[in-house]
C-alpha positions as a Markdown table, in Angstrom:
| # | Residue | x | y | z |
|---|---|---|---|---|
| 1 | Met | 52.7 | 8.1 | 8.2 |
| 2 | Ser | 51.5 | 4.8 | 9.8 |
| 3 | Arg | 49.6 | 1.8 | 8.1 |
| 4 | Ala | 46.3 | 2.7 | 9.5 |
| 5 | Asp | 46.8 | 6.2 | 8.2 |
| 6 | Arg | 47.7 | 4.9 | 4.8 |
| 7 | Gln | 44.8 | 2.8 | 4.5 |
| 8 | Val | 42.5 | 5.7 | 5.4 |
| 9 | Leu | 44.2 | 7.7 | 2.8 |
| 10 | Leu | 43.8 | 5.0 | 0.3 |
| 11 | Leu | 40.0 | 4.7 | 1.4 |
| 12 | Glu | 39.4 | 8.3 | 1.0 |
| 13 | Leu | 41.1 | 8.5 | -2.5 |
| 14 | Leu | 39.4 | 5.6 | -4.0 |
| 15 | Ile | 35.8 | 7.1 | -2.5 |
| 16 | Phe | 36.6 | 10.3 | -4.4 |
| 17 | Leu | 37.6 | 8.7 | -7.6 |
| 18 | Tyr | 34.9 | 6.0 | -7.4 |
| 19 | Pro | 31.7 | 7.1 | -5.3 |
| 20 | Gly | 30.5 | 3.7 | -5.5 |
| 21 | Val | 33.2 | 2.1 | -3.9 |
| 22 | Ala | 32.3 | 3.7 | -0.6 |
| 23 | Val | 29.5 | 1.4 | -0.3 |
| 24 | Ile | 31.6 | -1.7 | -0.4 |
| 25 | Leu | 34.7 | -0.7 | 1.7 |
| 26 | Arg | 32.7 | 0.6 | 4.7 |
| 27 | Pro | 31.2 | -2.0 | 7.1 |
| 28 | Ser | 27.4 | -2.1 | 7.3 |
| 29 | Glu | 25.4 | -1.1 | 10.3 |
| 30 | Val | 21.9 | -2.7 | 10.9 |
| 31 | Ser | 19.1 | -0.8 | 12.8 |
| 32 | Ala | 15.2 | -1.3 | 13.0 |
| 33 | Ser | 12.2 | 0.2 | 13.8 |
| 34 | Tyr | 8.6 | -1.0 | 14.2 |
| 35 | Gly | 7.2 | -2.1 | 10.9 |
| 36 | His | 3.8 | -2.2 | 9.0 |
| 37 | Tyr | 4.6 | -5.4 | 7.2 |
| 38 | Pro | 6.6 | -7.3 | 8.0 |
| 39 | Gly | 7.0 | -6.2 | 11.4 |
| 40 | Ala | 10.2 | -4.6 | 11.3 |
| 41 | Phe | 11.4 | -1.7 | 9.2 |
| 42 | Cys | 15.0 | -2.5 | 8.7 |
| 43 | Lys | 18.0 | -0.1 | 7.9 |
| 44 | Ile | 20.9 | -1.5 | 6.6 |
| 45 | Thr | 23.9 | 0.8 | 5.4 |
| 46 | Asn | 26.5 | 0.1 | 2.8 |
| 47 | Val | 24.6 | -2.7 | 0.7 |
| 48 | Val | 24.8 | -4.2 | -2.7 |
| 49 | Leu | 22.2 | -5.9 | -4.6 |
| 50 | Asp | 23.7 | -8.7 | -6.4 |
| 51 | Gly | 21.8 | -10.1 | -9.2 |
| 52 | Ser | 23.8 | -13.5 | -9.6 |
| 53 | Ser | 23.0 | -14.7 | -6.0 |
| 54 | Gln | 19.3 | -12.7 | -5.9 |
| 55 | Ser | 20.5 | -11.5 | -2.6 |
| 56 | Phe | 21.5 | -8.5 | -0.7 |
| 57 | Leu | 25.2 | -8.5 | 0.3 |
| 58 | Ile | 26.2 | -6.5 | 3.5 |
| 59 | Asn | 29.9 | -5.7 | 4.3 |
| 60 | Ile | 30.9 | -7.4 | 7.4 |
| 61 | Gly | 34.3 | -5.6 | 7.8 |
| 62 | Gly | 35.1 | -8.2 | 10.2 |
| 63 | Asn | 32.4 | -7.7 | 12.6 |
| 64 | Asp | 29.6 | -9.8 | 13.3 |
| 65 | Val | 27.2 | -7.6 | 11.8 |
| 66 | Ile | 25.2 | -10.6 | 9.9 |
| 67 | Asn | 24.0 | -11.8 | 13.1 |
| 68 | Thr | 23.0 | -8.4 | 14.2 |
| 69 | Tyr | 21.0 | -8.3 | 11.3 |
| 70 | Lys | 19.4 | -11.7 | 11.8 |
| 71 | Lys | 18.8 | -11.0 | 15.5 |
| 72 | Thr | 17.4 | -7.2 | 14.8 |
| 73 | Cys | 15.6 | -7.9 | 11.5 |
| 74 | Ser | 14.9 | -11.5 | 12.0 |
| 75 | Ile | 11.2 | -11.1 | 10.4 |
| 76 | Thr | 12.6 | -9.4 | 7.1 |
| 77 | Asp | 15.3 | -12.2 | 7.1 |
| 78 | Leu | 12.3 | -14.4 | 6.4 |
| 79 | Val | 11.4 | -12.7 | 3.0 |
| 80 | Trp | 14.6 | -10.9 | 1.7 |
| 81 | Asp | 17.9 | -12.9 | 1.1 |
| 82 | Val | 20.7 | -11.1 | 3.1 |
| 83 | Gln | 24.3 | -12.4 | 2.9 |
| 84 | Ala | 27.4 | -11.6 | 4.4 |
| 85 | Phe | 30.1 | -10.1 | 2.3 |
| 86 | Asp | 33.8 | -9.1 | 3.4 |
| 87 | Gly | 34.4 | -6.2 | 1.0 |
| 88 | Gln | 37.6 | -6.4 | -0.9 |
| 89 | Ile | 38.8 | -3.7 | -3.5 |
| 90 | Asp | 39.3 | -6.0 | -6.5 |
| 91 | Asp | 35.5 | -7.2 | -5.9 |
| 92 | Ile | 34.2 | -3.5 | -6.9 |
| 93 | Ser | 32.0 | -3.1 | -9.8 |
| 94 | Cys | 28.8 | -1.4 | -9.1 |
| 95 | Thr | 26.7 | -1.3 | -12.2 |
| 96 | Glu | 24.2 | 1.4 | -10.6 |
| 97 | Thr | 24.7 | 3.7 | -7.4 |
| 98 | Tyr | 22.1 | 5.1 | -5.1 |
| 99 | Asp | 22.0 | 6.8 | -2.1 |
| 100 | Val | 18.8 | 5.3 | -1.0 |
| 101 | Gly | 16.8 | 1.7 | -1.7 |
| 102 | Tyr | 13.2 | 0.8 | -0.5 |
| 103 | Val | 12.5 | -2.6 | -0.5 |
| 104 | Phe | 8.9 | -3.7 | 0.0 |
| 105 | Thr | 6.4 | -6.5 | -0.8 |
| 106 | Met | 3.4 | -6.2 | -3.2 |
| 107 | Tyr | 0.4 | -8.1 | -2.4 |
| 108 | Phe | -0.1 | -10.6 | -5.5 |
| 109 | Tyr | -2.0 | -14.1 | -5.4 |
| 110 | Gly | -3.5 | -16.3 | -8.1 |
| 111 | Gly | -2.6 | -13.9 | -10.8 |
| 112 | Asn | -4.1 | -10.7 | -9.2 |
| 113 | Ser | -3.7 | -8.1 | -6.3 |
| 114 | Asn | -6.0 | -6.5 | -4.1 |
| 115 | Tyr | -7.0 | -2.8 | -4.1 |
| 116 | Phe | -7.4 | -2.3 | -0.3 |
| 117 | His | -4.0 | -4.3 | 0.7 |
| 118 | Leu | -2.2 | -2.2 | -2.0 |
| 119 | His | -3.2 | 1.2 | -0.4 |
| 120 | Trp | -3.2 | -0.3 | 3.2 |
| 121 | Asp | -0.1 | -2.3 | 3.1 |
| 122 | Met | 2.1 | -0.6 | 0.5 |
| 123 | Met | 1.2 | 2.8 | -0.9 |
| 124 | Leu | 0.0 | 4.6 | 2.6 |
| 125 | Pro | 3.0 | 3.5 | 4.4 |
| 126 | Leu | 5.8 | 4.2 | 1.8 |
| 127 | Phe | 4.2 | 7.5 | 1.3 |
| 128 | Ser | 4.3 | 8.2 | 5.0 |
| 129 | Val | 8.2 | 7.9 | 4.8 |
| 130 | Met | 8.9 | 8.9 | 1.6 |
| 131 | Tyr | 7.0 | 12.1 | 1.0 |
| 132 | His | 6.8 | 13.2 | 4.8 |
| 133 | Asp | 9.2 | 16.0 | 4.0 |
| 134 | Ile | 9.8 | 16.5 | 0.2 |
| 135 | Ser | 12.4 | 19.0 | 0.5 |
| 136 | Lys | 15.0 | 16.5 | 2.1 |
| 137 | Thr | 14.2 | 13.8 | -0.3 |
| 138 | Gly | 16.8 | 13.1 | -3.1 |
| 139 | Arg | 14.2 | 11.5 | -5.7 |
| 140 | Lys | 16.8 | 10.7 | -8.5 |
| 141 | Thr | 19.3 | 9.1 | -6.1 |
| 142 | Thr | 16.5 | 6.8 | -4.6 |
| 143 | Leu | 15.2 | 3.1 | -6.0 |
| 144 | Leu | 12.2 | 1.5 | -5.1 |
| 145 | Met | 12.2 | -2.4 | -5.3 |
| 146 | Pro | 8.8 | -3.8 | -5.1 |
| 147 | Ser | 8.9 | -7.7 | -4.5 |
| 148 | Val | 6.4 | -10.5 | -4.5 |
| 149 | Glu | 6.4 | -13.3 | -1.6 |
| 150 | Ser | 6.2 | -16.9 | -2.8 |
| 151 | Ser | 3.9 | -17.2 | -0.1 |
| 152 | Arg | 3.4 | -15.3 | 3.2 |
| 153 | Leu | 6.5 | -14.5 | 4.9 |
| 154 | Lys | 8.5 | -16.6 | 2.6 |
| 155 | Lys | 11.4 | -15.7 | 0.4 |
| 156 | Ile | 10.4 | -13.5 | -2.7 |
| 157 | Asn | 9.7 | -15.1 | -5.9 |
| 158 | Trp | 12.0 | -13.9 | -8.7 |
| 159 | Glu | 10.2 | -15.6 | -11.2 |
| 160 | Thr | 6.6 | -13.7 | -10.7 |
| 161 | Pro | 4.8 | -12.4 | -13.5 |
| 162 | Ala | 3.4 | -9.6 | -11.3 |
| 163 | Phe | 5.5 | -6.9 | -12.9 |
| 164 | Gln | 5.1 | -7.7 | -16.6 |
| 165 | Asn | 1.9 | -5.8 | -17.8 |
| 166 | Glu | 2.3 | -1.9 | -17.1 |
| 167 | Asn | -1.3 | -1.6 | -17.6 |
| 168 | Lys | -2.4 | -3.5 | -14.5 |
| 169 | Tyr | -4.0 | -1.5 | -11.7 |
| 170 | Trp | -1.4 | -2.5 | -9.1 |
| 171 | Met | 1.3 | -1.3 | -11.4 |
| 172 | Gln | -0.6 | 2.0 | -12.3 |
| 173 | Leu | -0.6 | 2.5 | -8.4 |
| 174 | Met | 3.1 | 1.6 | -8.3 |
| 175 | Gln | 4.2 | 4.0 | -10.9 |
| 176 | Leu | 1.9 | 6.7 | -9.0 |
| 177 | Leu | 4.0 | 6.2 | -5.8 |
| 178 | Thr | 7.1 | 6.1 | -7.9 |
| 179 | Gly | 6.4 | 9.4 | -9.4 |
| 180 | Asp | 10.0 | 10.8 | -10.6 |
| 181 | Tyr | 11.6 | 8.3 | -8.4 |
| 182 | Asn | 13.5 | 5.2 | -9.9 |
| 183 | Met | 11.8 | 1.7 | -9.8 |
| 184 | Lys | 13.5 | -1.9 | -10.3 |
| 185 | Pro | 11.1 | -4.7 | -9.2 |
| 186 | Leu | 13.0 | -7.8 | -7.8 |
| 187 | Gln | 12.3 | -10.1 | -10.5 |
| 188 | Lys | 14.9 | -11.7 | -12.8 |
| 189 | Asp | 13.9 | -9.9 | -16.0 |
| 190 | Phe | 14.8 | -6.4 | -14.2 |
| 191 | Val | 17.6 | -7.5 | -12.0 |
| 192 | Lys | 20.0 | -9.4 | -14.2 |
| 193 | Lys | 22.7 | -12.0 | -13.2 |
| 194 | Glu | 25.3 | -9.1 | -14.0 |
| 195 | Thr | 23.7 | -6.4 | -11.8 |
| 196 | Lys | 25.6 | -5.1 | -8.8 |
| 197 | Ile | 23.6 | -2.1 | -7.6 |
| 198 | Cys | 25.1 | -0.2 | -4.6 |
| 199 | Phe | 23.4 | 1.7 | -1.7 |
| 200 | Lys | 24.5 | 3.9 | 0.9 |
| 201 | Glu | 21.3 | 2.4 | 2.8 |
| 202 | Ile | 18.4 | 0.6 | 2.4 |
| 203 | Tyr | 15.3 | -0.3 | 4.1 |
| 204 | Leu | 13.7 | -3.3 | 4.1 |
| 205 | Gly | 9.9 | -3.5 | 4.8 |
| 206 | Thr | 7.1 | -0.6 | 5.3 |
| 207 | Pro | 7.2 | 1.6 | 8.2 |
| 208 | Arg | 4.5 | 1.3 | 10.9 |
| 209 | Tyr | 2.2 | 4.4 | 10.2 |
| 210 | Asp | -0.9 | 6.0 | 12.2 |
| 211 | Trp | -4.0 | 5.4 | 9.6 |
| 212 | Asn | -5.9 | 7.8 | 12.1 |
| 213 | Asp | -3.4 | 10.5 | 10.9 |
| 214 | Lys | -5.5 | 12.9 | 9.1 |
| 215 | Tyr | -2.6 | 14.9 | 7.7 |
| 216 | Leu | -1.0 | 11.8 | 6.5 |
| 217 | Val | -4.4 | 10.3 | 4.8 |
| 218 | Leu | -5.4 | 13.9 | 3.2 |
| 219 | Asn | -1.8 | 14.6 | 2.0 |
| 220 | Tyr | -2.0 | 10.9 | 0.5 |
| 221 | Val | -5.4 | 11.7 | -1.1 |
| 222 | Asn | -4.3 | 15.1 | -2.5 |
| 223 | Tyr | -1.2 | 13.5 | -3.8 |
| 224 | Met | -3.3 | 10.8 | -5.7 |
| 225 | Arg | -5.7 | 13.6 | -7.1 |
| 226 | Thr | -3.0 | 15.7 | -8.4 |
| 227 | Met | -0.9 | 12.9 | -9.9 |
| 228 | Leu | -4.1 | 11.6 | -11.7 |
| 229 | His | -5.5 | 14.8 | -12.7 |
| 230 | Val | -8.8 | 13.9 | -10.8 |
| 231 | Thr | -11.4 | 17.0 | -10.8 |
| 232 | Thr | -14.2 | 17.4 | -8.2 |
| 233 | Pro | -17.7 | 18.8 | -8.9 |
| 234 | Thr | -18.6 | 21.9 | -6.9 |
| 235 | Lys | -21.3 | 20.1 | -5.0 |
| 236 | Pro | -21.8 | 16.6 | -5.6 |
| 237 | Arg | -25.2 | 15.3 | -4.3 |
| 238 | Lys | -25.4 | 11.8 | -5.5 |
| 239 | Val | -25.7 | 8.7 | -3.3 |
| 240 | Gly | -24.2 | 5.3 | -4.6 |
| 241 | Leu | -23.8 | 1.7 | -3.5 |
| 242 | Ile | -20.8 | -0.3 | -4.4 |
| 243 | Ser | -21.7 | -3.8 | -6.1 |
| 244 | Arg | -19.9 | -6.8 | -5.3 |
| 245 | Ala | -19.6 | -9.7 | -7.6 |
| 246 | Asn | -17.5 | -12.2 | -5.8 |
| 247 | Arg | -17.8 | -12.3 | -2.2 |
| 248 | Arg | -19.2 | -10.4 | 0.9 |
| 249 | Arg | -22.1 | -9.6 | -1.9 |
| 250 | Ile | -25.3 | -7.7 | -1.2 |
| 251 | Leu | -27.8 | -9.9 | -2.2 |
| 252 | Asn | -30.8 | -7.4 | -2.3 |
| 253 | Glu | -29.2 | -4.6 | -4.2 |
| 254 | Lys | -32.5 | -3.8 | -6.2 |
| 255 | Glu | -34.5 | -3.7 | -3.0 |
| 256 | Leu | -32.4 | -1.5 | -1.4 |
| 257 | Val | -32.5 | 0.7 | -4.4 |
| 258 | Lys | -36.2 | 0.8 | -4.3 |
| 259 | Ser | -36.4 | 1.3 | -0.5 |
| 260 | Val | -34.9 | 4.7 | -0.9 |
| 261 | Lys | -36.4 | 5.8 | -4.2 |
| 262 | Asp | -38.5 | 8.4 | -2.7 |
| 263 | Ile | -35.6 | 10.3 | -0.9 |
| 264 | Thr | -32.8 | 9.8 | -3.4 |
| 265 | Lys | -31.7 | 8.1 | -6.6 |
| 266 | Leu | -29.4 | 5.2 | -5.4 |
| 267 | Asp | -26.7 | 4.5 | -8.1 |
| 268 | Leu | -25.3 | 0.9 | -8.2 |
| 269 | Ile | -21.5 | 1.3 | -8.6 |
| 270 | Glu | -19.3 | -1.1 | -10.1 |
| 271 | Phe | -15.4 | -0.5 | -10.1 |
| 272 | Gly | -14.5 | -3.7 | -11.9 |
| 273 | Gly | -12.7 | -3.2 | -15.4 |
| 274 | Lys | -11.8 | 0.7 | -14.4 |
| 275 | Thr | -8.5 | 2.2 | -14.3 |
| 276 | Val | -7.3 | 3.6 | -11.0 |
| 277 | Gln | -8.0 | 7.1 | -12.6 |
| 278 | Glu | -11.5 | 6.3 | -13.7 |
| 279 | Gln | -12.4 | 4.8 | -10.1 |
| 280 | Leu | -11.0 | 8.0 | -8.3 |
| 281 | Gln | -12.9 | 10.3 | -11.1 |
| 282 | Leu | -15.9 | 8.4 | -10.5 |
| 283 | Val | -16.2 | 8.7 | -6.7 |
| 284 | Gln | -15.8 | 12.6 | -7.0 |
| 285 | Asn | -19.7 | 12.6 | -8.2 |
| 286 | Tyr | -20.8 | 11.5 | -4.8 |
| 287 | Ala | -21.7 | 12.9 | -1.6 |
| 288 | Val | -22.5 | 9.6 | -0.1 |
| 289 | Leu | -20.7 | 6.2 | -1.1 |
| 290 | Ile | -21.9 | 3.1 | 0.5 |
| 291 | Gly | -20.2 | -0.3 | 0.4 |
| 292 | Met | -19.7 | -3.7 | 2.0 |
| 293 | Asn | -16.3 | -4.2 | 3.7 |
| 294 | Gly | -13.9 | -4.8 | 0.7 |
| 295 | Ala | -11.4 | -3.3 | -1.8 |
| 296 | Gly | -14.0 | -1.2 | -3.5 |
| 297 | Leu | -14.8 | 0.9 | -0.5 |
| 298 | Met | -11.3 | 2.0 | -0.3 |
| 299 | Asn | -12.1 | 4.5 | -2.7 |
| 300 | Gly | -14.0 | 6.0 | -0.1 |
| 301 | Ile | -10.9 | 7.9 | 1.0 |
| 302 | Phe | -10.8 | 9.9 | -2.2 |
| 303 | Leu | -14.3 | 11.3 | -1.8 |
| 304 | Pro | -14.7 | 15.0 | -2.2 |
| 305 | Glu | -14.7 | 17.3 | 1.0 |
| 306 | Gly | -17.9 | 17.0 | 2.9 |
| 307 | Ser | -18.9 | 13.7 | 1.4 |
| 308 | Val | -19.6 | 10.5 | 3.7 |
| 309 | Ala | -18.5 | 7.1 | 3.3 |
| 310 | Val | -20.5 | 4.3 | 4.9 |
| 311 | Gln | -19.1 | 0.8 | 5.7 |
| 312 | Leu | -21.4 | -2.2 | 5.9 |
| 313 | Val | -20.2 | -5.1 | 8.2 |
| 314 | Pro | -21.3 | -8.8 | 7.5 |
| 315 | Tyr | -22.9 | -10.7 | 10.5 |
| 316 | Asn | -20.1 | -11.5 | 13.5 |
| 317 | Ala | -17.2 | -11.2 | 10.7 |
| 318 | Ser | -13.8 | -11.2 | 11.7 |
| 319 | Leu | -12.7 | -8.7 | 9.3 |
| 320 | Asn | -10.4 | -5.7 | 9.7 |
| 321 | Phe | -13.5 | -3.3 | 9.9 |
| 322 | Lys | -11.8 | -1.3 | 12.6 |
| 323 | Gln | -8.9 | -0.3 | 10.7 |
| 324 | Phe | -10.9 | 0.4 | 7.6 |
| 325 | Gly | -13.5 | 2.7 | 9.5 |
| 326 | Glu | -10.4 | 4.8 | 11.3 |
| 327 | Ile | -8.8 | 5.5 | 8.1 |
| 328 | Leu | -12.1 | 6.5 | 6.2 |
| 329 | Lys | -12.7 | 8.6 | 9.3 |
| 330 | Ala | -9.7 | 10.3 | 9.2 |
| 331 | Arg | -10.5 | 11.5 | 5.7 |
| 332 | Gly | -14.0 | 12.9 | 6.5 |
| 333 | Gly | -17.7 | 11.9 | 7.4 |
| 334 | Tyr | -18.0 | 8.5 | 8.3 |
| 335 | Leu | -20.9 | 5.8 | 9.4 |
| 336 | Glu | -20.9 | 2.2 | 9.9 |
| 337 | Trp | -23.5 | -0.5 | 10.0 |
| 338 | His | -23.2 | -4.3 | 11.1 |
| 339 | Asn | -25.5 | -6.8 | 10.3 |
| 340 | Ser | -27.1 | -8.1 | 13.5 |
| 341 | His | -29.4 | -10.9 | 11.7 |
| 342 | Lys | -28.0 | -14.1 | 11.5 |
| 343 | Glu | -30.8 | -15.3 | 9.3 |
| 344 | Leu | -30.0 | -12.5 | 6.6 |
| 345 | Thr | -26.4 | -14.0 | 6.2 |
| 346 | Val | -25.3 | -16.7 | 3.8 |
| 347 | Glu | -22.2 | -18.1 | 4.9 |
| 348 | Ala | -19.4 | -19.1 | 2.5 |
| 349 | Pro | -18.3 | -22.9 | 2.7 |
| 350 | Arg | -15.6 | -23.2 | 5.0 |
| 351 | Asp | -15.5 | -20.0 | 6.4 |
| 352 | Val | -15.0 | -20.3 | 9.8 |
| 353 | Tyr | -14.3 | -16.6 | 10.1 |
| 354 | Arg | -17.5 | -15.5 | 8.6 |
| 355 | Ala | -15.2 | -13.1 | 6.5 |
| 356 | Asn | -16.8 | -13.8 | 3.1 |
| 357 | Ser | -20.4 | -14.2 | 4.1 |
| 358 | Asp | -23.1 | -12.7 | 1.9 |
| 359 | Thr | -25.7 | -10.5 | 3.1 |
| 360 | Thr | -29.3 | -9.5 | 2.9 |
| 361 | Val | -29.3 | -6.0 | 4.1 |
| 362 | Glu | -32.3 | -5.1 | 6.3 |
| 363 | Thr | -34.3 | -2.6 | 4.4 |
| 364 | Lys | -35.8 | -0.4 | 7.3 |
| 365 | Glu | -32.3 | -0.2 | 8.7 |
| 366 | Phe | -30.6 | 0.7 | 5.4 |
| 367 | Arg | -33.3 | 3.5 | 4.8 |
| 368 | Lys | -32.3 | 5.1 | 8.0 |
| 369 | Leu | -28.7 | 4.6 | 7.4 |
| 370 | Val | -29.1 | 6.3 | 4.1 |
| 371 | Ile | -31.1 | 9.4 | 5.5 |
| 372 | Asp | -28.3 | 9.8 | 8.2 |
| 373 | Ala | -25.5 | 9.7 | 5.7 |
| 374 | Met | -27.5 | 12.4 | 3.6 |
| 375 | Lys | -28.0 | 14.3 | 6.6 |
| 376 | Leu | -24.4 | 14.2 | 7.7 |
| 377 | Ala | -23.6 | 15.4 | 4.1 |
| 378 | Asn | -26.0 | 18.1 | 4.2 |
| 379 | Ile | -28.1 | 16.9 | 1.2 |
| 380 | Tyr | -31.1 | 15.7 | 2.6 |
| 381 | Lys | -34.7 | 16.9 | 2.0 |
| 382 | His | -37.7 | 15.4 | 3.4 |
| 383 | Pro | -39.8 | 13.6 | 1.0 |
| 384 | Lys | -42.9 | 15.1 | -0.4 |
| 385 | Thr | -46.0 | 13.7 | 0.7 |
| 386 | Glu | -49.6 | 13.9 | -0.8 |
| 387 | Leu | -52.3 | 16.0 | 0.5 |
């Protein structure tokens, strides 16, 4: 038996006796596809998450795989630390072993997150790859690893407090996504120094997904409703306007309520302080949901079938209203209004892109918008007139 044959036999014996050994002994391979965030969705085989160095170790096996990684996945390399490791038998000590690991960022800034970005940048793209074909997914052998950047496209913050309170809405969302998968945030309290987690393959970042894909959006909506035990009335008829408190506010909410009082009762809706389940359950009561471009309007994707979402957009604003509109249209009925009156805008200080402007919504335009939305939702009745 040749030396090469003996090495192969030894490798096969070690893999049989110690499955985790395979991760370290086999050289890593790197590939990438287009990503949602960052711009690459990077796959690496045979990887070890090393708690002592707070990095992912990839086995170069005498190859130039680390340079391949830095070239192929240069943008993910800005966020997660990946180091070369020439695997040796003496170094094997996997504390945990998984087939697949998903490594991704969660929006967290100034002690808070953002409801829109959680769905848009984390939940939907991960759902698209994790639940696309559930029958092929080995959930018990998959680990989700959320992380928080120190700043945009900078190395992750291993000291972040983002994952400490399970009652925060972003943690509620992440637990919903996890389901019966395993989860371990990349934070020093969850990944100890002695930790060595071995993976057959990991994915860095989130995959690019099609937010126009009705199949994906509706499956995501149904998954969330099911997980949260959300119920829907037989035929919702209410009309609601989302009230915003900080930026992109509607300055004449009460006036808008009065402007349509003869055709409908317009509810002012506040999502602040509500759990994710409470928010999703609340919107089930509405046939029409109207809101300024912003996080709260993301609840529009969870409206009941036949309901209509209406996006209001500030004057000449540089916002992602097009993508927002496309994902709401993928769910169902959708209308859009743009403020065309500069004099009805109160710009925020130093806001050159007008992304945070407050708006006085023109009442006649709003009234027509409500009527159009109610007609689209099939709940409009002509107001009674006195003879």
